[in-house]
Structure formats: C-alpha cells, structure tokens
N, CA, C and O of each residue as an XYZ file, in Angstrom:
316
protein
N      91.266    117.983    105.503
C      91.285    118.373    106.887
C      92.622    119.060    107.144
O      93.680    118.550    106.775
N      92.558    120.193    107.766
C      93.761    120.922    108.146
C      93.870    120.870    109.654
O      92.901    121.129    110.367
N      95.055    120.533    110.137
C      95.251    120.426    111.575
C      96.125    121.574    112.041
O      97.272    121.717    111.618
N      95.560    122.395    112.925
C      96.298    123.497    113.527
C      96.739    123.022    114.900
O      95.896    122.725    115.747
N      98.023    122.947    115.136
C      98.501    122.419    116.404
C      98.495    123.456    117.509
O      99.505    123.684    118.175
N      97.337    124.084    117.693
C      97.094    124.941    118.845
C      96.359    124.059    119.832
O      95.371    123.422    119.466
N      96.799    124.006    121.029
C      96.154    123.141    122.000
C      95.328    123.952    122.983
O      95.544    125.148    123.180
N      94.388    123.271    123.584
C      93.506    123.896    124.558
C      93.913    123.443    125.955
O      94.432    122.341    126.131
N      93.683    124.277    126.922
C      94.024    123.962    128.307
C      92.821    123.426    129.074
O      92.774    123.533    130.299
N      91.854    122.853    128.373
C      90.684    122.286    129.050
C      91.093    121.125    129.934
O      92.128    120.497    129.709
N      90.279    120.839    130.939
C      90.501    119.654    131.747
C      90.379    118.439    130.839
O      89.566    118.433    129.914
N      91.171    117.422    131.095
C      91.191    116.248    130.232
C      89.803    115.644    130.058
O      89.409    115.324    128.936
N      89.049    115.482    131.156
C      87.739    114.843    131.036
C      86.751    115.679    130.218
O      85.777    115.129    129.704
N      86.969    116.974    130.084
C      86.093    117.838    129.295
C      86.464    117.837    127.817
O      85.687    118.321    126.995
N      87.623    117.309    127.459
C      88.068    117.262    126.065
C      87.377    116.160    125.286
O      87.265    116.230    124.062
N      86.918    115.152    125.988
C      86.376    113.972    125.329
C      84.909    114.170    124.974
O      84.012    113.711    125.681
N      84.686    114.865    123.858
C      83.357    115.146    123.333
C      83.338    114.786    121.851
O      84.372    114.822    121.184
N      82.166    114.443    121.344
C      82.021    114.058    119.942
C      82.533    115.174    119.033
O      82.181    116.343    119.194
N      83.374    114.783    118.074
C      83.918    115.722    117.103
C      85.288    116.262    117.473
O      85.972    116.837    116.626
N      85.697    116.089    118.715
C      87.004    116.596    119.135
C      88.126    115.691    118.658
O      87.960    114.478    118.533
N      89.274    116.307    118.392
C      90.485    115.573    118.040
C      91.464    115.733    119.191
O      91.740    116.842    119.646
N      91.977    114.608    119.647
C      92.878    114.551    120.795
C      94.244    114.069    120.317
O      94.334    113.161    119.490
N      95.303    114.678    120.838
C      96.664    114.219    120.557
C      97.219    113.630    121.846
O      97.170    114.264    122.900
N      97.752    112.402    121.754
C      98.320    111.785    122.946
C      99.809    112.068    123.057
O     100.371    112.765    122.212
N     100.448    111.540    124.080
C     101.861    111.823    124.332
C     102.786    111.290    123.247
O     103.942    111.707    123.168
N     102.297    110.367    122.399
C     103.082    109.826    121.295
C     102.778    110.534    119.973
O     103.173    110.064    118.905
N     102.069    111.675    120.054
C     101.665    112.467    118.891
C     100.694    111.735    117.967
O     100.621    112.041    116.777
N      99.952    110.774    118.507
C      98.909    110.093    117.751
C      97.633    110.911    117.881
O      97.285    111.353    118.976
N      96.932    111.115    116.764
C      95.689    111.888    116.756
C      94.482    110.958    116.757
O      94.427    109.989    116.000
N      93.516    111.268    117.620
C      92.291    110.485    117.728
C      91.075    111.385    117.573
O      91.052    112.505    118.085
N      90.060    110.889    116.861
C      88.790    111.585    116.691
C      87.740    110.882    117.534
O      87.628    109.657    117.494
N      86.968    111.652    118.300
C      85.877    111.099    119.101
C      84.616    111.096    118.236
O      84.233    112.132    117.693
N      83.968    109.929    118.106
C      82.780    109.809    117.256
C      81.619    109.180    118.017
O      81.808    108.521    119.039
N      80.403    109.402    117.491
C      79.214    108.726    118.018
C      78.698    107.824    116.909
O      78.549    108.253    115.765
N      78.432    106.595    117.250
C      78.012    105.597    116.271
C      76.499    105.577    116.101
O      75.766    106.192    116.875
N      76.049    104.872    115.092
C      74.620    104.764    114.810
C      73.879    104.076    115.962
O      72.677    104.286    116.130
N      74.578    103.258    116.755
C      73.954    102.558    117.879
C      74.086    103.326    119.197
O      73.940    102.750    120.275
N      74.365    104.636    119.101
C      74.506    105.526    120.252
C      75.664    105.168    121.174
O      75.639    105.504    122.358
N      76.669    104.497    120.649
C      77.907    104.250    121.385
C      78.968    105.217    120.870
O      78.781    105.867    119.842
N      80.069    105.304    121.584
C      81.130    106.257    121.250
C      82.406    105.507    120.893
O      82.748    104.498    121.511
N      83.103    106.022    119.879
C      84.335    105.382    119.430
C      85.464    106.383    119.332
O      85.251    107.593    119.248
N      86.665    105.849    119.347
C      87.892    106.607    119.112
C      88.434    106.124    117.769
O      88.649    104.927    117.580
N      88.653    107.050    116.840
C      89.236    106.705    115.542
C      90.666    107.221    115.518
O      90.909    108.411    115.719
N      91.614    106.318    115.272
C      93.028    106.676    115.146
C      93.203    107.305    113.769
O      93.093    106.613    112.758
N      93.474    108.601    113.716
C      93.582    109.312    112.434
C      94.889    109.021    111.702
O      95.042    109.397    110.541
N      95.815    108.367    112.357
C      97.061    108.006    111.680
C      96.884    106.807    110.766
O      97.580    106.684    109.758
N      95.943    105.910    111.114
C      95.723    104.726    110.273
C      94.248    104.489    109.944
O      93.903    103.469    109.348
N      93.377    105.423    110.327
C      91.943    105.363    110.035
C      91.265    104.107    110.582
O      90.388    103.535    109.935
N      91.674    103.691    111.761
C      91.073    102.516    112.387
C      90.371    102.903    113.682
O      90.784    103.823    114.389
N      89.295    102.172    113.972
C      88.587    102.387    115.230
C      89.406    101.744    116.331
O      89.721    100.556    116.272
N      89.747    102.531    117.332
C      90.581    102.079    118.446
C      89.748    101.377    119.506
O      90.220    100.417    120.116
N      88.530    101.829    119.739
C      87.675    101.236    120.754
C      86.289    101.826    120.702
O      86.098    102.929    120.189
N      85.305    101.092    121.234
C      83.918    101.553    121.279
C      83.406    101.391    122.713
O      83.662    100.382    123.370
N      82.680    102.406    123.180
C      82.254    102.462    124.579
C      80.792    102.895    124.673
O      80.281    103.569    123.778
N      80.122    102.506    125.760
C      78.710    102.857    125.960
C      78.517    104.348    126.206
O      77.555    104.936    125.712
N      79.423    104.968    126.968
C      79.286    106.384    127.313
C      80.615    107.103    127.092
O      81.668    106.474    126.988
N      80.544    108.435    127.022
C      81.769    109.230    126.930
C      82.594    109.076    128.204
O      83.823    109.115    128.156
N      81.924    108.902    129.339
C      82.646    108.697    130.592
C      83.444    107.388    130.555
O      84.594    107.350    130.991
N      82.834    106.315    130.035
C      83.553    105.044    129.890
C      84.763    105.216    128.973
O      85.843    104.693    129.245
N      84.564    105.955    127.885
C      85.642    106.211    126.934
C      86.786    106.937    127.629
O      87.945    106.546    127.496
N      86.465    107.987    128.365
C      87.483    108.766    129.064
C      88.219    107.929    130.108
O      89.446    107.980    130.196
N      87.477    107.167    130.892
C      88.088    106.351    131.942
C      89.058    105.334    131.340
O      90.109    105.057    131.919
N      88.708    104.783    130.183
C      89.526    103.756    129.556
C      90.755    104.310    128.848
O      91.836    103.732    128.956
N      90.613    105.421    128.124
C      91.737    105.881    127.310
C      92.242    107.275    127.657
O      93.294    107.678    127.161
N      91.537    108.015    128.478
C      91.947    109.376    128.814
C      93.247    109.414    129.594
O      93.540    108.519    130.388
N      94.022    110.461    129.358
C      95.297    110.628    130.056
C      95.536    112.113    130.292
O      95.155    112.947    129.470
N      96.165    112.442    131.412
C      96.393    113.848    131.743
C      97.340    114.541    130.777
O      97.395    115.771    130.751
N      98.092    113.778    129.979
C      98.996    114.389    129.001
C      98.319    114.643    127.653
O      98.920    115.264    126.776
N      97.074    114.173    127.470
C      96.347    114.384    126.213
C      96.090    115.868    125.990
O      95.942    116.640    126.937
N      96.041    116.252    124.711
C      95.797    117.643    124.345
C      94.666    117.719    123.328
O      94.567    116.879    122.434
N      93.817    118.729    123.471
C      92.762    119.001    122.504
C      93.376    119.773    121.345
O      94.050    120.781    121.555
N      93.145    119.302    120.118
C      93.737    119.906    118.925
C      92.663    120.642    118.132
O      91.541    120.154    117.997
N      93.008    121.818    117.608
C      92.108    122.607    116.782
C      92.179    122.091    115.341
O      93.217    122.210    114.690
N      91.081    121.521    114.845
C      91.038    120.947    113.503
C      90.031    121.704    112.662
O      88.941    122.032    113.131
N      90.390    121.979    111.432
C      89.519    122.683    110.501
C      89.317    121.792    109.274
O      90.289    121.333    108.674
N      88.057    121.545    108.900
C      87.752    120.717    107.743
C      87.400    121.630    106.581
O      86.525    122.489    106.691
N      88.095    121.433    105.465
C      87.880    122.236    104.266
C      87.458    121.357    103.109
O      87.882    120.205    103.020
N      86.625    121.883    102.215
C      86.263    121.155    101.013
C      87.455    121.088    100.086
O      88.283    121.998    100.034
N      87.522    120.001     99.361
C      88.613    119.835     98.393
C      88.138    120.253     97.021
O      88.903    120.192     96.059
C-alpha cells in the first residue's frame, strides 16, 4: 500500500465511507471497513487493530468523527 498524503477538502461526515483512509490530528491512519455482519469498523493502520464496530456509518461518524480529520489518498499496489 502506498500512501499519498494529498488530502481532500470533503465535509467530515462525507469522508466516512467504506474503503476510505482517514488521518486524525495525531497523524494516526484509519481504514473504514464493512464487516461480514453488515456492521462498520475502523481499523487503526498503525497497529492493524480494530478500533471500534458500529451498526451504521452515521453511528461511526458520530462516535469517532472530528472536524480536524482528513481524507487520505491511498493506492494499493501488488507486491
């Protein structure tokens, strides 16, 4: 995975979509995922741990979203 630190100026609540990578104010990177049980999770890419699981993307955003978060452009390449 290659991370290009170009950020998007999208509204914070619109950034929280499956597959997006978010950078918080502490430079921690999070991946938004959808689970097999149709719930949504945040994966901390710094330590590969699930940070939290929520019923909806709106619940996820309300719980962890912040106006300082940034959408990061990520490119996945084969090794």
